[in-house]
C-alpha positions in Angstrom: -43.4 21.2 85.4 -46.4 22.2 82.7 -47.2 25.6 82.0 -50.5 24.5 84.2 -48.0 23.9 87.0 -47.9 27.0 90.0 -44.6 28.9 89.5 -41.4 27.8 91.0 -40.2 30.3 93.4 -37.0 31.5 93.6 -35.7 33.7 96.3 -32.3 35.4 96.8 -31.4 37.1 99.8 -30.7 40.9 99.1 -28.6 42.8 102.3 -26.1 45.5 102.2 -22.3 44.8 100.6 -22.9 42.2 99.0 -21.5 41.3 95.7 -24.1 42.0 93.1 -23.0 39.5 90.6 -23.2 36.5 93.1 -27.1 37.8 92.5 -27.2 38.9 89.4 -25.8 36.4 87.9 -28.2 33.5 88.7 -30.6 36.2 88.4 -30.2 35.7 85.0 -30.4 32.2 84.4 -33.2 31.6 86.6 -35.0 34.6 85.2 -35.1 32.7 82.0 -36.2 29.4 83.1 -40.1 28.4 82.0 -43.0 29.2 84.9 -40.1 30.5 87.4 -40.8 33.4 89.9 -37.8 35.0 91.5 -37.5 37.4 94.4 -35.1 39.8 96.2 -35.9 39.9 100.1 -34.1 42.0 102.4 -35.7 43.1 105.7 -36.8 46.5 104.2 -37.9 47.4 101.0 -35.3 50.4 100.5 -33.1 49.8 98.0 -29.6 48.2 99.0 -26.5 49.3 98.1 -23.9 46.7 97.0 -20.5 46.4 97.4 -19.1 48.5 95.0 -22.1 50.6 94.6 -25.0 49.3 92.4 -28.0 49.7 93.9 -30.5 46.6 94.1 -34.0 47.0 95.1 -36.2 44.3 96.9 -39.2 43.1 95.8 -39.9 42.1 98.9 -39.3 41.4 102.8 -38.5 38.9 104.7 -41.3 38.8 106.4 -43.7 38.4 103.9 -41.5 36.3 101.5 -43.6 33.5 100.3 -42.3 29.9 100.5 -39.1 29.7 98.4 -39.1 26.3 96.3 -35.0 27.6 95.9 -33.7 29.6 98.2 -30.1 31.1 97.7 -27.8 33.3 99.9 -25.5 35.5 97.9 -21.5 36.8 99.2 -19.9 39.6 99.6 -17.9 41.7 102.3 -22.0 42.5 103.8 -21.7 38.6 104.5 -19.7 39.1 107.5 -22.6 41.5 109.2 -25.5 38.2 109.0 -23.1 36.1 110.7 -25.0 37.0 114.5 -28.0 38.5 112.6 -30.8 36.5 114.1 -33.6 37.9 112.0 -31.5 36.8 108.8 -30.6 33.3 110.3 -34.3 32.6 111.1 -35.5 33.6 108.1 -33.2 30.6 106.7 -33.8 28.1 108.7 -37.5 29.0 108.1 -37.5 29.0 104.4 -34.8 26.0 104.7 -37.3 23.5 106.3 -39.8 24.1 103.3 -37.3 24.2 100.0 -36.6 22.0 97.8 -32.9 23.4 97.3 -30.8 25.0 99.8 -28.6 26.8 97.8 -25.7 29.8 98.2 -22.9 31.7 96.2 -19.5 32.5 97.0 -19.3 33.4 100.8 -23.0 32.6 100.9 -22.3 29.4 102.0 -21.1 30.6 105.4 -23.8 32.4 106.2 -26.1 28.8 105.5 -23.4 27.6 107.8 -23.7 29.9 110.2 -27.5 29.1 110.5 -27.0 25.2 111.5 -27.7 24.3 107.9 -24.6 22.6 106.4 -23.5 20.7 109.2 -22.2 17.4 107.5 -22.8 19.0 104.1 -20.5 19.1 101.6 -20.2 22.5 99.8 -17.7 25.0 98.5 -17.2 28.9 98.9 -14.7 31.7 97.4 -11.2 30.2 97.1 -9.9 32.7 99.8 -12.8 31.5 102.7 -13.3 27.7 101.9 -11.4 26.8 104.7 -13.4 28.5 107.1 -16.4 26.2 106.2 -15.2 23.2 108.0 -15.5 25.4 111.2 -19.5 25.3 110.7 -19.1 22.1 110.4 -19.5 21.5 106.2 -17.3 19.6 104.2 -15.3 21.8 102.1 -14.8 20.9 98.5 -12.8 23.0 95.8 -15.2 22.9 92.8 -17.0 25.4 90.9 -20.9 24.0 92.0 -20.7 21.5 94.5 -24.2 19.3 94.8 -25.0 17.2 98.1 -28.1 16.4 98.1 -30.9 19.5 98.5 -27.5 21.5 99.3 -26.5 23.1 96.1 -23.2 25.6 96.3 -21.2 27.6 93.9 -17.8 28.9 94.5 -16.6 32.7 94.2 -18.8 35.8 91.9 -18.8 34.4 88.9 -19.4 30.6 89.6 -22.8 31.6 90.5 -23.8 31.0 86.6 -22.5 27.9 86.2 -24.4 27.4 89.6 -27.8 28.5 88.6 -27.2 26.5 84.8 -27.0 23.4 86.8 -29.6 23.9 88.5 -31.6 24.8 85.5 -30.1 21.5 84.1 -31.3 19.3 87.4 -35.1 20.6 87.1 -35.9 21.4 83.6 -33.0 19.4 81.6 -30.1 20.0 79.3 -32.4 21.7 76.4 -33.4 24.2 78.4 -30.2 24.7 80.4 -28.0 25.1 77.0 -30.7 27.3 75.2 -30.5 29.8 78.6 -26.4 29.3 78.3 -26.9 30.0 74.5 -29.3 33.1 75.0 -27.0 34.7 77.4 -24.1 34.0 75.3 -21.8 32.6 77.9 -18.9 31.2 76.4 -16.2 32.8 78.7 -12.7 33.3 76.7 -10.8 36.0 79.2 -7.4 37.3 77.9 -5.7 34.9 81.2 -6.3 31.8 82.8 -5.7 32.8 86.2 -9.3 32.5 87.5 -8.8 30.2 90.0 -5.2 30.4 92.8 -4.2 27.1 91.6 -3.6 29.2 87.7 -2.8 32.1 88.9 0.7 33.1 88.8 1.8 32.7 92.6 2.6 36.6 92.4 -0.7 37.5 92.2 -1.6 35.2 94.5 0.2 36.6 97.4 -0.2 39.6 96.2 -4.5 39.8 96.3 -3.9 37.3 99.9 -2.2 40.4 101.2 -4.5 42.9 100.2 -7.9 40.6 101.8 -5.3 39.4 104.9 -7.6 42.2 107.3 -10.8 41.8 106.1 -10.0 38.1 105.8 -9.3 38.0 109.7 -12.2 40.3 110.2 -14.4 37.4 108.5 -12.4 34.3 110.0 -13.5 35.8 113.6 -17.3 36.1 112.8 -17.0 32.5 111.5 -15.3 31.4 114.3 -18.0 33.2 116.5 -21.0 31.6 114.3 -19.5 28.1 115.0 -19.1 29.0 118.9 -23.0 29.9 118.9 -23.4 26.2 117.0 -21.9 24.7 119.5 
């Protein structure tokens, strides 16, 4: 891409009760890429409240959004309500038809699946819900970032940064991706190696699964209902 090219349009779906880091992590990466314009779109231009209370302001609406080159759907508890939201699912199908890449972070991949966009596609999701992808015709792959053709998905929450760097690497090259990573000082060194159920202590995994059990049951019901509509 040269400086005279039209900016690449990157569009994030913004929605109530999303997990903001699913969106703001990739936003930091994409907004630092050359000749890229990033959009946050929702049904209205009113502030949208994330699951932990942070408010985000849409830059546009679903109705006035340009065609995106990269379409991205974050996840979070509010994803459940999107699974049968006809306006949102129709928007995603329309955008996906013209996008270079169709992407998601965390449980945003379930929303893509509910729109019928992941049939036969390898994809990932948050570890607690990755099994639900198969209900929507996708092929679950337990990795931080999964690419299948023009479909790219990231795992849970912090995976969004890895995902966005992966996309920037593919589009603009390794030096650009490395420069953005260095600028962000993305050099994680957490105090514990407990970021996946494979490495976290079994009692921690069990406690978290128990804490999330009720919500995960509700999410599965929404996924099953979406799968039935696809059939």
